[in-house]
VOKOL-942345 format. One line per 3 residues: number of its first residue (from 1); their letters; for each residue y, x, z of C-alpha. Coordinates in steps of 0.5 Angstrom, whole numbers, plus 500, padded with zeros to 3 digits. Example, Ala and Ser with C-alpha at 12.3 -4.5 7.8 and 13.67 -1.06 7.14 Angstrom:
REM residues 2
1	AS	491/525/516  498/527/514
This chain:
REM residues 644
1	MSK	342/492/993  348/489/988  344/492/982
4	WIC	339/488/983  342/481/983  345/484/977
7	FAV	340/484/973  336/478/976  344/474/973
10	LVT	342/479/967  334/476/967  336/469/968
13	YLS	342/469/963  337/471/957  333/466/959
16	LIP	337/461/958  338/464/950  334/459/945
19	VSV	328/463/942  331/460/936  338/464/937
22	LAE	333/469/939  331/469/933  336/469/928
25	SAG	339/475/931  332/479/930  332/476/922
28	ETN	338/478/922  338/485/924  332/487/920
31	FLA	335/484/914  340/489/914  336/494/915
34	HQD	332/491/909  337/491/906  340/498/908
37	YLN	334/500/905  334/497/899  341/499/897
40	QLI	339/505/897  333/505/893  337/502/888
43	QES	342/508/889  335/512/889  334/509/882
46	MKK	340/510/879  340/518/880  333/519/877
49	GLS	334/514/871  330/510/873  332/505/868
52	ADP	333/510/862  326/512/863  321/511/857
55	YWH	316/508/862  320/504/864  321/500/858
58	LLL	314/501/856  312/496/862  318/490/859
61	HHR	316/492/852  323/494/852  325/496/843
64	KNI	332/500/842  335/494/837  339/497/830
67	WGG	346/496/836  343/501/840  342/496/845
70	YRS	335/494/848  331/488/847  324/486/850
73	EAD	319/484/845  315/480/851  319/473/849
76	GPG	317/468/857  323/467/862  317/468/867
79	FFL	316/475/866  323/478/868  326/477/875
82	SSI	333/478/872  337/472/868  338/477/863
85	GRA	334/483/864  330/481/857  337/485/855
88	DPQ	338/490/860  333/494/864  338/497/869
91	TEL	338/490/872  332/488/872  330/494/876
94	EAT	335/492/881  333/485/881  326/487/882
97	LTK	327/492/887  329/486/891  324/481/889
100	FFS	319/487/893  323/485/899  321/477/898
103	DEM	317/472/899  319/468/893  314/466/888
106	VGT	315/468/882  313/468/875  309/465/871
109	SAQ	303/466/876  307/464/882  306/470/887
112	QAQ	310/475/891  313/480/886  309/486/889
115	CAF	302/482/886  305/479/880  308/485/878
118	PAR	303/491/880  304/496/874  312/496/876
121	YHW	311/497/884  306/502/883  311/505/879
124	LKE	318/504/882  312/506/888  310/513/885
127	QLS	318/514/883  322/512/890  316/514/895
130	FDP	317/506/898  318/507/907  311/502/908
133	NLL	315/501/914  321/498/910  317/497/905
136	PEN	312/493/907  306/493/901  302/487/900
139	DCE	296/484/899  295/482/893  288/478/894
142	RFK	288/475/886  290/482/883  284/486/888
145	TWM	279/480/887  281/480/879  280/488/880
148	TAL	274/488/884  270/483/878  272/488/872
151	DPE	269/495/877  271/498/870  269/506/869
154	SVT	272/505/862  275/502/856  273/502/849
157	LIF	277/499/843  272/494/840  274/493/832
160	PSA	271/486/828  272/487/821  275/483/816
163	YMN	274/475/815  277/473/809  277/466/811
166	NPS	281/467/816  289/468/814  290/471/821
169	SMF	283/476/820  283/477/814  286/485/816
172	GHT	281/485/822  282/485/828  282/489/835
175	LLR	280/488/843  280/492/849  272/491/853
178	IDQ	271/494/860  265/496/861  262/497/869
181	KGQ	259/503/870  252/504/868  251/500/862
184	TSQ	248/500/857  249/498/850  247/492/850
187	TRL	249/491/857  255/491/856  255/485/851
190	LAY	257/483/858  263/486/859  270/483/860
193	AIN	274/483/854  282/484/854  284/479/848
196	YAA	291/478/844  291/471/840  296/466/839
199	KVD	295/459/842  294/454/835  296/447/836
202	IEN	296/444/828  291/444/824  294/443/816
205	GFL	293/450/812  300/451/810  304/450/815
208	YAV	298/454/819  300/459/815  307/459/815
211	QGI	308/460/822  304/465/823  309/469/818
214	GGG	315/466/822  313/468/828  312/459/830
217	FKG	307/460/834  305/463/841  301/469/842
220	FFS	298/470/849  292/475/853  285/472/856
223	IMP	280/476/858  274/474/858  265/475/857
226	YYL	265/480/851  260/477/849  263/471/847
229	KVQ	267/475/842  259/478/840  258/470/838
232	EYS	264/468/834  265/475/830  257/478/830
235	EME	254/470/829  259/466/827  263/469/823
238	NRD	259/474/821  264/480/822  261/486/823
241	IWE	263/490/829  266/498/831  265/500/838
244	YRL	270/507/839  269/508/847  276/512/850
247	NFN	276/517/853  281/515/859  281/517/866
250	REQ	280/512/873  287/512/874  289/512/866
253	IER	285/504/868  288/502/872  294/502/870
256	MLM	293/499/864  289/494/867  296/492/872
259	HAW	299/492/866  295/486/863  295/483/869
262	ELG	302/482/868  303/480/862  300/473/864
265	NTY	306/472/867  310/472/858  308/470/851
268	FDY	310/473/845  313/471/839  306/471/834
271	YFF	307/474/828  301/476/822  303/482/819
274	KEN	307/486/825  307/484/832  299/481/832
277	CSY	294/483/836  293/490/835  301/492/835
280	HLL	300/489/843  293/493/844  297/499/843
283	SLL	303/497/848  296/496/853  294/503/851
286	EIA	300/506/852  301/504/859  295/508/860
289	DPK	297/514/858  305/514/855  304/521/851
292	LHL	300/517/846  307/514/842  302/509/837
295	IDH	307/505/836  312/507/834  308/509/828
298	FWG	308/501/826  315/498/824  314/494/818
301	WTI	307/490/820  301/492/824  294/492/821
304	PAD	289/492/825  284/498/821  291/502/821
307	TVR	292/502/828  284/504/829  285/510/824
310	LVA	290/512/828  287/511/835  281/515/833
313	EQP	287/521/830  289/522/837  286/530/840
316	GLV	281/527/845  281/520/845  275/517/841
319	MER	268/520/846  263/516/841  264/511/836
322	EYR	258/505/835  257/500/829  255/493/831
325	PAR	251/489/826  254/483/824  247/478/824
328	ITQ	249/477/817  247/485/815  242/484/820
331	IQS	238/480/815  240/484/808  237/490/812
334	KRD	231/488/813  230/484/808  231/490/804
337	LLS	225/493/806  220/487/805  218/488/798
340	RDE	218/482/792  211/478/794  214/480/802
343	QRI	220/476/800  217/472/797  213/468/803
346	LYK	219/470/807  222/464/802  217/460/804
349	LVK	218/460/811  225/459/812  225/453/806
352	KIS	218/451/808  217/449/800  210/450/800
355	IDG	204/452/806  201/458/803  207/460/805
358	AAD	203/462/811  196/462/809  199/469/805
361	LQA	203/471/811  197/472/815  193/476/810
364	LPV	197/482/811  197/488/816  200/484/823
367	DRQ	206/490/822  209/487/816  207/480/819
370	ALI	212/481/824  218/485/819  217/477/815
373	LDV	217/473/822  223/477/824  228/477/818
376	ASN	225/470/818  228/468/825  235/472/823
379	YLR	235/467/819  234/461/821  238/462/828
382	YKV	244/465/822  244/457/819  243/453/825
385	VED	250/457/826  252/455/819  250/448/817
388	SKN	251/444/823  249/437/818  241/441/817
391	RTA	242/444/825  236/440/827  232/441/821
394	YEN	233/448/822  231/449/830  224/445/829
397	NLR	223/451/823  225/457/828  221/454/834
400	TLL	215/453/829  217/461/827  218/463/834
403	ISR	211/462/837  208/464/832  210/471/832
406	SSL	210/470/839  201/470/837  201/476/834
409	RIP	203/481/841  207/486/838  214/489/838
412	SSE	218/489/832  220/496/829  226/498/830
415	VKF	230/499/826  237/503/825  243/499/821
418	DSP	246/502/816  255/500/815  255/500/808
421	TGP	260/502/807  262/506/814  268/506/820
424	PEL	275/504/818  278/510/819  274/513/815
427	GHE	278/509/809  285/511/805  291/509/807
430	IFR	294/502/806  300/504/802  300/506/795
433	AGV	304/509/790  303/511/783  305/513/776
436	GFG	302/513/770  303/513/762  302/510/756
439	WLE	302/506/750  305/497/747  302/497/742
442	GEP	304/503/740  310/503/744  310/510/749
445	FEQ	313/507/756  313/510/764  311/506/770
448	ITI	311/506/778  307/502/781  308/502/790
451	RPV	303/497/793  305/496/802  298/493/804
454	YHD	292/493/802  286/493/798  284/491/790
457	LLD	275/492/788  277/498/784  280/502/791
460	DET	275/507/795  271/501/799  270/506/805
463	GYT	272/503/811  274/496/808  269/490/807
466	REA	266/489/800  268/486/794  275/483/799
469	QIE	281/485/795  288/483/799  294/485/796
472	ALS	302/483/797  309/485/794  306/489/789
475	LKL	311/492/785  310/495/778  317/498/774
478	RYY	316/500/767  321/504/764  319/504/755
481	NQT	322/510/751  324/507/745  328/502/748
484	NRI	330/506/753  330/500/758  327/499/766
487	RLK	323/493/766  320/490/771  313/489/769
490	NLT	310/485/775  311/483/782  305/480/786
493	LID	307/476/791  300/475/794  293/477/789
496	ILS	286/475/795  280/475/792  273/475/796
499	LSP	267/476/791  259/474/796  254/475/792
502	MDS	249/471/792  241/471/792  235/467/794
505	LLK	237/465/801  244/467/803  249/462/798
508	KIS	257/464/799  262/460/796  267/467/791
511	WKI	274/463/791  281/467/788  289/466/790
514	NAG	294/469/786  302/469/785  307/473/783
517	FET	312/474/777  311/478/771  315/481/764
520	VRE	311/478/758  311/478/750  311/472/748
523	GDC	313/469/740  320/472/740  322/474/746
526	SQC	318/481/747  321/482/755  321/475/757
529	NSF	319/472/765  314/468/766  311/465/774
532	DLN	304/466/775  300/461/780  292/463/779
535	LGV	287/460/784  279/460/782  272/459/786
538	GGA	267/460/783  260/464/784  258/472/784
541	IQT	250/475/784  248/483/786  245/487/781
544	HLL	242/494/781  241/496/774  245/502/774
547	HRE	248/503/782  250/496/785  255/492/780
550	ILY	257/486/781  257/480/776  262/475/778
553	GFL	265/468/774  270/462/777  273/457/774
556	EPH	281/457/775  286/452/775  292/456/772
559	VNY	300/454/771  306/459/769  314/458/769
562	GNA	319/461/765  323/462/759  318/466/755
565	YEK	315/458/753  317/453/749  318/447/756
568	SYR	320/452/761  313/451/763  306/450/762
571	VGG	299/448/766  291/448/764  285/452/765
574	GST	280/455/765  274/462/767  275/468/768
577	VGV	268/473/768  267/479/770  262/486/773
580	LAN	265/491/778  260/496/777  258/502/782
583	ITQ	256/509/777  257/514/783  260/514/791
586	RWK	267/517/787  266/512/780  267/506/779
589	IYL	268/500/773  271/495/773  270/490/767
592	FSS	273/482/767  276/478/761  278/471/762
595	YWA	281/464/757  286/459/759  288/452/755
598	FPL	294/449/757  294/443/753  300/441/758
601	GDH	307/443/756  307/450/752  301/448/748
604	ADD	297/455/747  292/459/750  292/465/753
607	FRV	284/471/752  285/477/756  280/482/757
610	SLH	281/489/761  277/495/763  280/499/768
613	QRY	276/506/772  277/509/778  276/515/780
616	TLH	277/519/788  279/526/787  281/525/795
619	QNL	280/520/800  288/519/799  288/520/791
622	SFR	285/517/785  286/517/778  284/510/775
625	LEL	284/508/766  287/503/765  285/498/757
628	NRR	287/491/756  288/487/751  292/480/753
631	DHQ	292/476/744  293/481/740  297/487/744
634	DEV	293/493/746  295/496/752  292/504/755
637	MLA	295/506/761  293/514/765  295/513/772
640	LQA	295/517/778  296/514/785  295/516/792
643	YF	295/513/799  299/513/805
């Protein structure tokens, strides 16, 4: 009987204890259990050396510095759960494990740690085999909804070709498309794309270039419908697009997307030439397949075409390649199918210069009418985007032509579009070195040339934008035999030239900019230093007298500064004319001549004429023969150039 009395007393006592005290006691017990398990996980991670694991460094974007330590390339503080996690992989790992037990909102995305950093969570779970009773897994509804919307089946690397009118796009661009099951080449336009780009908030072109080169912008990852990027690249900027479908399995794709989600918590300092779109996209590919080691190939600069070439070289990584021509490429390709008379009709229709165009059109067979109207409507769509000032007139003309086209009631003929230059991975490497010998006014010399980037007019254009030249930090050193001296021949800081052939439909301005140092012979000075700044604007046309030729002309202001001139400077202007001819696939000739007059400073004039030829021996090996005449000085040089 006494035991029942004791039991009743105990029940009565417990009923008098406040519920909050019981909850606090249970919470403390639960906390202690979690703390013990957390300590166990930390000890196990140290035993396995997880903080030194290369994959953990990939997740944190840690790179070794020159002192042997680590520092993350991620610059947003919301990416790190430890205040010193950017430079300390072990501390960040411990902080990450700690936060996995917490309901605290972390990161700029304001989520629980498991949901803000799912790639970290799933990798650590694989390595440490989390006990779900001691470390329950969160639902992460936001992340699951995002993944469901993407519904990924495959990943495609996208390469829009170079766009010369934007400094950040002169070397091309890369992004990743997430393809869904059952999509075709056309419906993949509706897929989503992962893009990395700088957030630009200034309009001044000079400051834009300075900050872009110096890392003054913040770069962010974003996801958007792919068709918006196609409109931007193919229709607004007229850039051809190459698509490389990658051989990733479902698990690899999910790992990559988990990390892409994590990157919403940070930004990276954006550098045009190093930490750019291509560089950081490679890190996502390494997350999918850590055996790739792609970023290790880029230590000085990252050129998008180089990253595409590297990806294409990986055994079994690229399953298929597809070419998506820009609207201008489509217009030019279809127009080439027209006879001269049909091109005249096309011109009348799009320009509305004569009512005879419609009558002449109706006299043709129906299939030829359809082709002409297809080209005309493509052209007017291009003008609607390109010429906002006259958009209404183009839209009205387009509407009329579309009504005429629909009345024919026949489908458009299939036209196979071929890239004029081929895919970027077939192009030469960007680093070029050359050795040559020659004579300047009878004096023999040897020359070494080093060009870090990128491509000039005489290089083999396979895989590169036609008639576009970008060179930076190109160095030419000469050894003159008679004087036994080594001289700087030329140091090019930047040399950009864009030739855009004009015709009856397409009229684009050609332009150039060149800045650098050179050694010149002026007056009594045989080896004088000069800084040159040369700008130019003009036009170009295309002919087919031999094979394909580009003829161009520039009007050019010109400034020189150095000890070669009486007043240390001269300012003037003049013009340059030239012809660039593709004789065969391997043989190209470049003839150009310049004349400048300098009315300010050292009064003088300068006349130059050059004939350069290139013969390609191999994709990355070529011969060059140069004949140069400057005023009364003649020079001949033969060089062998290799690309690396």
